[in-house]
RODO-2510 file (C-alpha; in nm, 4 decimals, decimal comma):
residues 512
     n   res          X          Y          Z
     1     m    -0,3770    -4,1303     1,0268
     2     f    -0,3419    -4,4998     0,9366
     3     e    -0,3874    -4,6213     0,5811
     4     s    -0,3556    -4,9922     0,6597
     5     e    -0,3541    -5,2426     0,9428
     6     f     0,0204    -5,2805     0,8847
     7     e     0,0715    -4,9120     0,9646
     8     r    -0,1391    -4,9447     1,2788
     9     s     0,0706    -5,2381     1,3979
    10     l     0,3976    -5,0637     1,3126
    11     f     0,2889    -4,7540     1,5030
    12     a     0,2187    -4,9675     1,8102
    13     l     0,5574    -5,1401     1,7780
    14     r     0,7392    -4,8081     1,7609
    15     q     0,5457    -4,6792     2,0572
    16     e     0,6976    -4,9695     2,2505
    17     k     1,0443    -4,8683     2,1287
    18     l     0,9745    -4,5138     2,2380
    19     q     0,8909    -4,6392     2,5857
    20     q     1,2161    -4,8382     2,5930
    21     i     1,4079    -4,5276     2,4908
    22     a     1,2418    -4,3341     2,7723
    23     a     1,3345    -4,6132     3,0138
    24     l     1,6987    -4,5582     2,9173
    25     g     1,6659    -4,2024     3,0500
    26     h     1,6089    -4,0174     2,7233
    27     a     1,3253    -3,7679     2,6796
    28     a     1,0697    -3,8964     2,4279
    29     y     1,0237    -3,5565     2,2635
    30     p     1,2946    -3,3089     2,3754
    31     n     1,2397    -2,9481     2,2743
    32     h     1,5840    -2,8521     2,1424
    33     y     1,9324    -2,9652     2,0507
    34     r     2,2364    -2,7413     2,0216
    35     t     2,4529    -2,7956     1,7126
    36     t     2,7839    -2,6455     1,6032
    37     h     2,7158    -2,6922     1,2312
    38     e     2,4388    -2,7645     0,9882
    39     i     2,5366    -3,0589     0,7708
    40     p     2,5612    -2,8659     0,4385
    41     a     2,7858    -2,6024     0,6017
    42     l     2,9988    -2,8681     0,7690
    43     r     3,0514    -3,0528     0,4407
    44     a     3,1353    -2,7292     0,2610
    45     r     3,3950    -2,6393     0,5232
    46     f     3,5672    -2,9761     0,5702
    47     e     3,5169    -3,1576     0,2392
    48     s     3,8619    -3,0556     0,1159
    49     w     4,0425    -3,1591     0,4357
    50     t     4,2614    -3,4665     0,4071
    51     a     4,2522    -3,7604     0,6461
    52     e     4,5825    -3,6408     0,7913
    53     q     4,4514    -3,2899     0,8536
    54     l     4,1395    -3,4226     1,0229
    55     e     4,3461    -3,6606     1,2370
    56     a     4,5804    -3,3812     1,3422
    57     e     4,3004    -3,1388     1,4335
    58     r     4,0451    -3,3833     1,5836
    59     t     3,7739    -3,1227     1,5195
    60     q     3,4812    -3,1709     1,7543
    61     v     3,1348    -3,1168     1,6039
    62     s     2,7729    -3,1453     1,7056
    63     v     2,5196    -3,2170     1,4309
    64     a     2,1579    -3,3286     1,4086
    65     g     1,9445    -3,4847     1,1395
    66     r     1,7188    -3,7634     1,0218
    67     l     1,8529    -4,1189     0,9978
    68     m     1,8336    -4,2262     0,6334
    69     a     2,0523    -4,5374     0,6445
    70     i     2,1792    -4,7704     0,9196
    71     r     2,4405    -5,0440     0,8883
    72     a     2,4976    -5,2462     1,2060
    73     q     2,8211    -5,4434     1,2487
    74     g     2,7984    -5,6094     1,5884
    75     k     2,9489    -5,3664     1,8386
    76     a     2,9850    -5,0878     1,5798
    77     g     2,7898    -4,9432     1,2914
    78     f     2,7664    -4,6751     1,0279
    79     a     2,4623    -4,4561     0,9626
    80     q     2,3677    -4,1620     0,7434
    81     l     2,2241    -3,8416     0,8888
    82     q     2,0344    -3,6079     0,6565
    83     q     1,9763    -3,2406     0,7265
    84     g     1,9364    -2,9423     0,4975
    85     g     1,9105    -3,1696     0,1949
    86     e     2,2547    -3,3286     0,2435
    87     r     2,3826    -3,6390     0,4180
    88     l     2,6749    -3,7046     0,6527
    89     q     2,8037    -4,0420     0,7668
    90     i     2,8392    -4,1188     1,1360
    91     y     3,0329    -4,4040     1,2995
    92     v     2,9040    -4,5461     1,6293
    93     r     3,1151    -4,7819     1,8445
    94     l     3,0075    -4,9444     2,1702
    95     d     3,3360    -4,8650     2,3427
    96     a     3,3075    -4,4977     2,2412
    97     v     2,9430    -4,4258     2,3302
    98     g     2,8968    -4,6734     2,6165
    99     e     2,5377    -4,7168     2,7311
   100     a     2,4141    -4,4965     2,4453
   101     f     2,4731    -4,7973     2,2180
   102     q     2,1501    -4,9425     2,3571
   103     l     1,9747    -4,6303     2,2286
   104     y     2,1436    -4,6725     1,8911
   105     k     2,0009    -5,0254     1,8582
   106     l     1,6475    -4,8911     1,9170
   107     l     1,6677    -4,6385     1,6352
   108     d     1,4747    -4,6722     1,3087
   109     l     1,5069    -4,5122     0,9681
   110     g     1,3450    -4,1705     0,9829
   111     d     1,4308    -4,1013     1,3477
   112     h     1,5910    -3,7681     1,4345
   113     i     1,9020    -3,7730     1,6533
   114     g     2,1831    -3,5423     1,7529
   115     v     2,5442    -3,6593     1,7844
   116     t     2,8739    -3,5166     1,9033
   117     g     3,2149    -3,6424     1,8041
   118     y     3,5219    -3,5730     1,5938
   119     l     3,5666    -3,5733     1,2174
   120     f     3,7734    -3,8318     1,0351
   121     r     3,7866    -4,0077     0,7002
   122     t     3,7168    -4,3764     0,6575
   123     r     3,9448    -4,6028     0,4530
   124     t     3,7234    -4,5275     0,1524
   125     g     3,7784    -4,1548     0,2092
   126     e     3,4290    -4,0611     0,3282
   127     l     3,3964    -3,7701     0,5694
   128     t     3,2524    -3,9154     0,8900
   129     v     3,1731    -3,8227     1,2504
   130     h     3,3262    -4,0592     1,5073
   131     v     3,0425    -4,0410     1,7595
   132     d     3,1015    -3,9744     2,1304
   133     t     2,7425    -3,9049     2,2401
   134     i     2,3949    -3,9674     2,0972
   135     t     2,0874    -3,7623     2,1843
   136     f     1,7457    -3,8932     2,0869
   137     l     1,5245    -3,6214     1,9341
   138     t     1,2186    -3,7698     1,7577
   139     k     1,1031    -4,1154     1,6506
   140     s     0,9526    -4,1762     1,3086
   141     m     0,6372    -4,3637     1,4051
   142     l     0,5680    -4,4755     1,0473
   143     a     0,8067    -4,6499     0,8101
   144     l     0,9702    -4,4531     0,5308
   145     p     0,8534    -4,5682     0,1858
   146     e     1,0820    -4,8139     0,0099
   147     k     1,2206    -4,7131    -0,3295
   148     y     1,0131    -4,3989    -0,2982
   149     h     1,1649    -4,2364    -0,6045
   150     g     1,0270    -4,5073    -0,8282
   151     l     0,6649    -4,4795    -0,7163
   152     e     0,4267    -4,4479    -1,0091
   153     d     0,1594    -4,2824    -0,7960
   154     v     0,2656    -3,9191    -0,8333
   155     e    -0,0572    -3,8176    -0,6591
   156     l     0,0908    -3,9582    -0,3360
   157     r     0,3963    -3,7355    -0,3772
   158     y     0,1771    -3,4245    -0,4038
   159     r    -0,0442    -3,5254    -0,1112
   160     q     0,2458    -3,6191     0,1155
   161     r     0,4955    -3,3563     0,0072
   162     y     0,6742    -3,3894     0,3402
   163     l     0,7917    -3,7353     0,2309
   164     d     0,8701    -3,6188    -0,1201
   165     l     1,0947    -3,3418     0,0101
   166     f     1,3238    -3,5372     0,2376
   167     i     1,3439    -3,8529     0,0281
   168     n     1,3800    -3,7032    -0,3208
   169     s     1,6699    -3,4594    -0,3335
   170     d     1,5721    -3,3392    -0,6823
   171     v     1,2302    -3,2342    -0,5512
   172     r     1,3892    -3,0348    -0,2719
   173     a     1,6187    -2,8728    -0,5304
   174     v     1,3176    -2,7476    -0,7283
   175     f     1,1807    -2,5592    -0,4295
   176     v     1,5204    -2,4253    -0,3304
   177     k     1,5445    -2,2899    -0,6835
   178     r     1,1935    -2,1449    -0,6616
   179     a     1,3023    -1,9453    -0,3561
   180     q     1,6077    -1,8259    -0,5485
   181     i     1,3820    -1,7140    -0,8341
   182     l     1,1756    -1,5011    -0,5958
   183     r     1,4885    -1,3450    -0,4457
   184     a     1,6223    -1,2667    -0,7932
   185     v     1,2930    -1,1081    -0,9014
   186     r     1,2911    -0,8845    -0,5962
   187     r     1,6548    -0,7849    -0,6530
   188     f     1,5807    -0,6988    -1,0174
   189     f     1,2962    -0,4614    -0,9316
   190     d     1,4484    -0,3183    -0,6147
   191     d     1,7602    -0,2228    -0,8104
   192     r     1,5410    -0,0351    -1,0588
   193     g     1,3640     0,1776    -0,8017
   194     y     1,0404    -0,0206    -0,7735
   195     m     0,8579    -0,0401    -0,4406
   196     e     0,7210    -0,3739    -0,3217
   197     v     0,3622    -0,3355    -0,1961
   198     e     0,0724    -0,5472    -0,0730
   199     t    -0,2883    -0,5160    -0,1896
   200     p    -0,6094    -0,6850    -0,0681
   201     m    -0,6654    -1,0544    -0,1300
   202     m    -1,0343    -1,0211    -0,0431
   203     q    -1,2154    -0,7746    -0,2667
   204     s    -1,5711    -0,6520    -0,2857
   205     i    -1,5550    -0,6417    -0,6667
   206     a    -1,3677    -0,9038    -0,8682
   207     g    -1,1616    -0,7383    -1,1382
   208     g    -0,8292    -0,6932    -1,3109
   209     a    -0,8570    -1,0030    -1,5293
   210     m    -1,1046    -1,2131    -1,7241
   211     a    -1,1574    -1,5104    -1,4923
   212     r    -1,4141    -1,6721    -1,2645
   213     p    -1,3590    -1,5783    -0,8990
   214     f    -1,4008    -1,7726    -0,5771
   215     t    -1,6677    -1,6172    -0,3565
   216     t    -1,6941    -1,5936     0,0213
   217     h    -1,8923    -1,3946     0,2771
   218     h    -1,7924    -1,1592     0,5571
   219     n    -2,0274    -1,2239     0,8467
   220     a    -1,9718    -0,9081     1,0530
   221     l    -2,0236    -0,6750     0,7542
   222     d    -2,2801    -0,9094     0,5959
   223     m    -2,1310    -0,8663     0,2501
   224     p    -2,0103    -1,0948    -0,0271
   225     l    -1,6382    -1,0917    -0,1069
   226     f    -1,4204    -1,2367    -0,3795
   227     l    -1,0736    -1,3843    -0,3550
   228     r    -0,8684    -1,1733    -0,5915
   229     i    -0,8139    -1,2879    -0,9456
   230     a    -0,5541    -1,0112    -0,9944
   231     p    -0,4206    -0,7108    -0,7984
   232     e    -0,4203    -0,4882    -1,1073
   233     l    -0,6820    -0,2279    -1,0214
   234     y    -0,5348    -0,1702    -0,6750
   235     l    -0,1797    -0,1398    -0,8049
   236     k    -0,2875     0,1199    -1,0620
   237     r    -0,4635     0,3124    -0,7840
   238     l    -0,1194     0,3351    -0,6218
   239     v     0,0289     0,4795    -0,9407
   240     v    -0,2489     0,7397    -0,9355
   241     g    -0,1368     0,8108    -0,5788
   242     g     0,2182     0,8875    -0,6932
   243     l     0,3935     0,5528    -0,6430
   244     d     0,5373     0,5536    -0,9936
   245     r     0,7018     0,2090    -0,9844
   246     v     0,5355    -0,0664    -0,7830
   247     y     0,5427    -0,4455    -0,7804
   248     e     0,3731    -0,7202    -0,5862
   249     i     0,4431    -1,0921    -0,5632
   250     n     0,0970    -1,2137    -0,4814
   251     r    -0,1357    -1,5095    -0,4518
   252     n    -0,4216    -1,5091    -0,7001
   253     f    -0,7260    -1,7365    -0,7072
   254     r    -0,9247    -1,8354    -1,0155
   255     n    -1,2149    -2,0761    -1,0145
   256     e    -1,0945    -2,2699    -1,3154
   257     g    -0,9938    -2,6218    -1,4099
   258     v    -0,6787    -2,8007    -1,2976
   259     s    -0,4169    -2,9026    -1,5536
   260     t    -0,0408    -2,9297    -1,5973
   261     q    -0,0370    -2,5503    -1,6404
   262     h    -0,3200    -2,4405    -1,4099
   263     n    -0,3746    -2,4479    -1,0347
   264     p    -0,6682    -2,2545    -0,8852
   265     e    -0,4290    -2,0850    -0,6399
   266     f    -0,1105    -1,9537    -0,7970
   267     t     0,1659    -1,6970    -0,7525
   268     m     0,1895    -1,3930    -0,9771
   269     l     0,4407    -1,1128    -1,0103
   270     e     0,2649    -0,7925    -1,1134
   271     f     0,4375    -0,4590    -1,1696
   272     y     0,3569    -0,1096    -1,3021
   273     q     0,5753     0,1701    -1,4307
   274     a     0,4548     0,5262    -1,4854
   275     y     0,5537     0,7129    -1,8034
   276     a     0,6195     0,3852    -1,9883
   277     n     0,4377     0,1892    -2,2588
   278     y     0,4183    -0,1725    -2,3700
   279     h     0,7306    -0,1445    -2,5849
   280     d     0,9290    -0,0469    -2,2733
   281     l     0,8002    -0,3541    -2,0911
   282     m     0,8883    -0,5835    -2,3811
   283     d     1,2525    -0,4852    -2,3313
   284     l     1,2215    -0,5046    -1,9514
   285     t     1,0649    -0,8521    -1,9722
   286     e     1,3558    -0,9894    -2,1725
   287     e     1,6007    -0,8345    -1,9251
   288     l     1,4107    -0,9797    -1,6279
   289     v     1,3958    -1,3367    -1,7576
   290     k     1,7622    -1,3332    -1,8555
   291     f     1,8636    -1,1856    -1,5185
   292     v     1,6676    -1,4429    -1,3182
   293     a     1,7986    -1,7315    -1,5302
   294     m     2,1589    -1,6246    -1,4783
   295     e     2,1092    -1,5667    -1,1048
   296     v     1,9454    -1,9060    -1,0534
   297     n     2,0973    -2,1349    -1,3166
   298     g     2,4113    -1,9488    -1,4223
   299     t     2,3182    -1,9970    -1,7886
   300     l     2,0672    -1,8700    -2,0453
   301     t     1,9834    -2,2181    -2,1711
   302     t     1,7359    -2,4456    -1,9992
   303     e     1,5926    -2,7896    -2,0737
   304     f     1,2152    -2,8108    -2,0848
   305     n     1,0007    -3,0927    -2,2197
   306     r     1,3067    -3,2538    -2,3861
   307     t     1,3880    -2,9300    -2,5709
   308     t     1,6768    -2,6899    -2,5191
   309     i     1,5423    -2,3367    -2,4795
   310     d     1,7697    -2,0399    -2,5444
   311     l     1,6582    -1,7502    -2,3256
   312     a     1,9076    -1,5210    -2,5000
   313     q     1,7138    -1,5346    -2,8285
   314     w     1,3674    -1,3761    -2,8413
   315     k     1,1261    -1,3340    -3,1314
   316     r     0,8415    -1,0843    -3,1623
   317     y     0,5229    -1,1164    -3,3700
   318     s     0,1994    -0,9235    -3,3706
   319     m    -0,0952    -1,1583    -3,3084
   320     r    -0,1940    -1,1386    -3,6738
   321     e     0,1650    -1,2017    -3,7857
   322     a     0,1830    -1,5082    -3,5589
   323     i    -0,1352    -1,6560    -3,7074
   324     a     0,0133    -1,6104    -4,0550
   325     a     0,3573    -1,7408    -3,9532
   326     f     0,2175    -2,0665    -3,8082
   327     w    -0,0706    -2,1088    -4,0536
   328     p    -0,1276    -2,4792    -4,1369
   329     q     0,0085    -2,5644    -4,4808
   330     n    -0,3015    -2,7619    -4,5746
   331     a    -0,5307    -2,4655    -4,4957
   332     g    -0,4365    -2,2717    -4,8061
   333     a    -0,2523    -1,9433    -4,8351
   334     a    -0,1512    -1,7711    -4,5111
   335     p    -0,3779    -1,4793    -4,4193
   336     t    -0,2919    -1,1129    -4,4759
   337     l    -0,4023    -0,8149    -4,2684
   338     a    -0,7087    -0,7808    -4,4907
   339     n    -0,8324    -1,1239    -4,3764
   340     f    -0,8708    -0,9912    -4,0198
   341     a    -1,0731    -0,6829    -4,1173
   342     t    -1,4320    -0,8099    -4,0971
   343     e    -1,6378    -1,0753    -3,9247
   344     t    -1,6984    -1,2476    -4,2582
   345     t    -1,3308    -1,2773    -4,3525
   346     v    -1,2352    -1,3965    -4,0029
   347     h    -1,5008    -1,6692    -4,0100
   348     e    -1,3661    -1,7754    -4,3507
   349     l    -1,0277    -1,8280    -4,1815
   350     i    -1,1939    -2,0370    -3,9115
   351     s    -1,3582    -2,2556    -4,1751
   352     r    -1,0265    -2,3053    -4,3546
   353     v    -0,8336    -2,4202    -4,0480
   354     r    -1,1182    -2,6470    -3,9390
   355     t    -1,1036    -2,8108    -4,2805
   356     a    -0,7338    -2,8652    -4,2128
   357     g    -0,8208    -3,0499    -3,8899
   358     v    -0,7496    -2,7689    -3,6386
   359     q    -0,9955    -2,7547    -3,3486
   360     v    -1,1229    -2,4003    -3,2847
   361     a    -1,3635    -2,3541    -2,9927
   362     m    -1,5979    -2,0603    -3,0478
   363     q    -1,9098    -1,9303    -2,8801
   364     a    -2,2064    -1,8144    -3,0853
   365     g    -2,2323    -1,4380    -3,1152
   366     e    -1,8892    -1,3632    -2,9700
   367     p    -1,7132    -1,0434    -3,0882
   368     v    -1,4888    -1,0858    -3,3921
   369     g    -1,1851    -0,9787    -3,1875
   370     k    -1,2424    -1,2672    -2,9464
   371     t    -1,2663    -1,5027    -3,2442
   372     i    -0,9273    -1,3824    -3,3704
   373     a    -0,7733    -1,4440    -3,0272
   374     t    -0,9231    -1,7948    -3,0243
   375     l    -0,7820    -1,8577    -3,3721
   376     f    -0,4366    -1,7522    -3,2512
   377     e    -0,4533    -1,9960    -2,9592
   378     a    -0,5530    -2,2806    -3,1910
   379     v    -0,3021    -2,2124    -3,4687
   380     a     0,0074    -2,0581    -3,3123
   381     e     0,0345    -2,1012    -2,9355
   382     e     0,1687    -2,4583    -2,9241
   383     h     0,4550    -2,3610    -3,1582
   384     l     0,5906    -2,0867    -2,9303
   385     i     0,8591    -2,2987    -2,7659
   386     q     1,1490    -2,0547    -2,7823
   387     p     1,0968    -1,7171    -2,6074
   388     t     0,8405    -1,5220    -2,8082
   389     i     0,6527    -1,1971    -2,7546
   390     i     0,3072    -1,1703    -2,9146
   391     y     0,1837    -0,8116    -2,9295
   392     d    -0,1189    -0,6090    -3,0463
   393     f    -0,4330    -0,7819    -2,9211
   394     p    -0,8006    -0,7309    -3,0132
   395     l    -0,9860    -0,4759    -2,8033
   396     a    -1,2606    -0,7323    -2,7394
   397     v    -1,0335    -0,9405    -2,5123
   398     s    -0,8487    -0,6479    -2,3511
   399     p    -1,0839    -0,4320    -2,1419
   400     l    -0,8035    -0,2529    -1,9525
   401     s    -0,5582    -0,1827    -2,2369
   402     k    -0,4914     0,1397    -2,4262
   403     v    -0,6188     0,1422    -2,7862
   404     k    -0,3643     0,1721    -3,0687
   405     p    -0,3894     0,5262    -3,2104
   406     d    -0,4170     0,4073    -3,5719
   407     e    -0,6292     0,0941    -3,5146
   408     p    -0,9244     0,1448    -3,2772
   409     d    -1,0135    -0,2287    -3,2669
   410     w    -0,6652    -0,3240    -3,1461
   411     v    -0,4797    -0,2450    -2,8247
   412     e    -0,1222    -0,2011    -2,7022
   413     r    -0,0906    -0,5358    -2,5298
   414     f     0,1542    -0,8250    -2,5386
   415     e     0,1979    -1,1708    -2,3926
   416     f     0,5186    -1,3695    -2,3820
   417     y     0,5486    -1,7419    -2,4336
   418     i     0,8140    -2,0016    -2,3533
   419     g     0,7777    -2,3778    -2,3810
   420     g     0,4472    -2,3538    -2,5675
   421     f     0,2479    -2,1613    -2,3074
   422     e     0,1975    -1,8062    -2,1868
   423     l     0,4018    -1,6781    -1,8931
   424     g     0,3177    -1,3086    -1,8873
   425     n     0,0615    -1,0514    -1,9972
   426     a     0,1274    -0,6777    -2,0303
   427     f    -0,0137    -0,3609    -2,1809
   428     s    -0,0112     0,0120    -2,1999
   429     e    -0,2754     0,0927    -1,9411
   430     l    -0,6034     0,2535    -2,0335
   431     n    -0,6087     0,5826    -1,8423
   432     d    -0,9130     0,7560    -1,9940
   433     p    -1,1887     0,7353    -1,7280
   434     v    -1,4685     0,7865    -1,9816
   435     d    -1,3410     0,5085    -2,2071
   436     q    -1,2839     0,2834    -1,9043
   437     e    -1,6397     0,3339    -1,7824
   438     r    -1,7709     0,2539    -2,1311
   439     r    -1,5687    -0,0700    -2,1427
   440     f    -1,6877    -0,1706    -1,7972
   441     t    -2,0442    -0,1199    -1,9213
   442     q    -1,9731    -0,3416    -2,2220
   443     q    -1,8250    -0,6023    -1,9887
   444     l    -2,1418    -0,5902    -1,7787
   445     a    -2,3435    -0,6607    -2,0935
   446     e    -2,1248    -0,9641    -2,1588
   447     r    -2,1887    -1,0786    -1,8019
   448     e    -2,5635    -1,0464    -1,8496
   449     r    -2,5308    -1,2602    -2,1634
   450     g    -2,3803    -1,5368    -1,9512
   451     d    -2,0054    -1,4701    -1,9611
   452     q    -1,8999    -1,5710    -1,6084
   453     e    -1,5508    -1,4248    -1,6600
   454     a    -1,6913    -1,0739    -1,7081
   455     h    -1,7263    -0,8669    -1,3900
   456     q    -1,9210    -0,5860    -1,2304
   457     p    -1,7904    -0,2320    -1,2988
   458     d    -1,5497    -0,0957    -1,0375
   459     e    -1,6794     0,2596    -1,0030
   460     d    -1,4133     0,3617    -0,7513
   461     y    -1,1427     0,2608    -0,9955
   462     v    -1,3014     0,4816    -1,2616
   463     r    -1,3083     0,7641    -1,0045
   464     a    -0,9379     0,7061    -0,9361
   465     l    -0,8662     0,7399    -1,3094
   466     a    -1,0541     1,0694    -1,3073
   467     y    -0,7849     1,2097    -1,0772
   468     g    -0,5272     1,1256    -1,3426
   469     l    -0,3308     0,8076    -1,4116
   470     p    -0,0133     0,9064    -1,5973
   471     p     0,0877     0,7079    -1,9076
   472     t     0,1617     0,3695    -1,7477
   473     a     0,2550     0,0177    -1,8513
   474     g     0,1939    -0,2903    -1,6390
   475     e     0,2560    -0,6625    -1,6533
   476     g     0,1737    -0,9856    -1,4733
   477     i     0,4085    -1,2859    -1,4860
   478     g     0,3293    -1,6337    -1,3536
   479     i     0,5973    -1,7299    -1,1008
   480     d     0,4896    -2,0957    -1,1039
   481     r     0,5230    -2,1191    -1,4817
   482     l     0,8557    -1,9349    -1,4810
   483     t     0,9771    -2,1864    -1,2238
   484     m     0,8631    -2,4703    -1,4507
   485     i     1,0761    -2,3342    -1,7345
   486     l     1,3851    -2,2785    -1,5198
   487     t     1,3658    -2,6179    -1,3464
   488     g     1,2363    -2,8298    -1,6357
   489     a     0,9254    -2,9325    -1,4388
   490     r     0,6551    -3,0748    -1,6655
   491     s     0,3611    -2,9936    -1,4379
   492     i     0,2707    -2,6885    -1,2315
   493     r     0,2065    -2,9289    -0,9425
   494     d     0,5789    -3,0036    -0,9373
   495     v     0,6609    -2,6411    -0,8482
   496     i     0,3820    -2,5775    -0,5938
   497     l     0,4508    -2,7250    -0,2514
   498     f     0,0897    -2,8141    -0,1799
   499     p    -0,1180    -2,8098    -0,5011
   500     l    -0,4943    -2,8331    -0,4755
   501     m    -0,6014    -3,1983    -0,4798
   502     r    -0,9282    -3,3833    -0,4819
   503     p    -0,9843    -3,5478    -0,1390
   504     a    -0,7972    -3,8787    -0,1251
   505     h    -1,1057    -4,0872    -0,0504
   506     e    -1,2757    -3,9503    -0,3644
   507     d    -0,9795    -4,0543    -0,5778
   508     k    -0,9972    -4,4043    -0,4349
   509     e    -1,3718    -4,4239    -0,5041
   510     s    -1,3323    -4,2984    -0,8622
   511     s    -1,0555    -4,5496    -0,9358
   512     g    -1,2223    -4,8387    -0,7604
***
């Protein structure tokens, strides 16, 4: 609990204060306090009242909160109570509170108290409670950080989010907005006849995405289980079962690295619509993002990474068009469709961009379609700052997507990008059980070759397809990343209340 000898000594000192408070007849840790208003609601109701109105009414209130500032002036003093992310001034006079003034002198920053009294305005016009009674609620046994907002150690803010939330109002605002985003998403889909559902987070077969899973073990059944990397295969089972429009806001887990855009545990919106294709979801995606932005921010422009993003203006490129559109000038002429036709011509493109200084990470023997997708990531992805839909992906990187009728090596899939990274992935769903079983078999071969993101075939899912999945389109959207865009947060850790962190003692050892 203690990080220094100073903290240990301070804790002991405040224990003594707590005993003195108890000696005054106050419970050390009472279990409730009855209020008439929460501070934000009180301010909203009375902020427009004049000093004369408040004086005439003498409105009695009871509020509670954390002490964030104390100014003593002999036999009187001002303090600031914070609750619900807002502050309210209180005025405490010895002749008004009597013996409770002794309690007031034992209070520290961070303590929780309740007060009753009447509202008035000070000579500077600040709305204030003239205190009649003080009730002690909880003592802060450790000191609040000084100048907390200016701390350079952002790791401390993530580890001790409880401090970050009540000291930094802008941090609290991010998570209030995140909750508003989730409400807006639910309203959008509920209004369109979608049903919200829940699917298993522990699965016997990892599937629904290309990613490394976390593994665990169920003792009673003596069987290995995986934390889900995606709910996709279960949601499509529901569409087979006749739930034509379903969505889930779910926690996914992927055993991957940590970065400004990745956390091993993250929140995903995933939805499916029967009798639709990927073109339908392109339109729906634009509608969804615009709706949520207006509901949460009241505008279709947002500031992200020092750039103004216009969510009203969307562009669409096929993957091959995007590679050509953002082709480096010093890599020669931009490619045409013919350059993507064979393994030889694709590798020629790789050589050209490498000569131009572009880093392209490839694995030996990988399918040509995977190489094209890697080329896209290297050449185009960082340029997709304004809202952009990239559609038509290689079959090799899309084991669950429906093949384009006129191009068997390409599928009806799209991703959308804002701020230079991907926020969502969608496709017309493969609903041919024979083709699905064949692709699962190919994926198993990739797994045997060492691809840890390829998974075992899900035979029950193939059986479900055999009963008939109607033409269906589905999409997954990262809620954390969407929140980053709508709040301007630079790191995914800034929009997750408790991001995964290396143990604190390991950080100290590595830096020491």
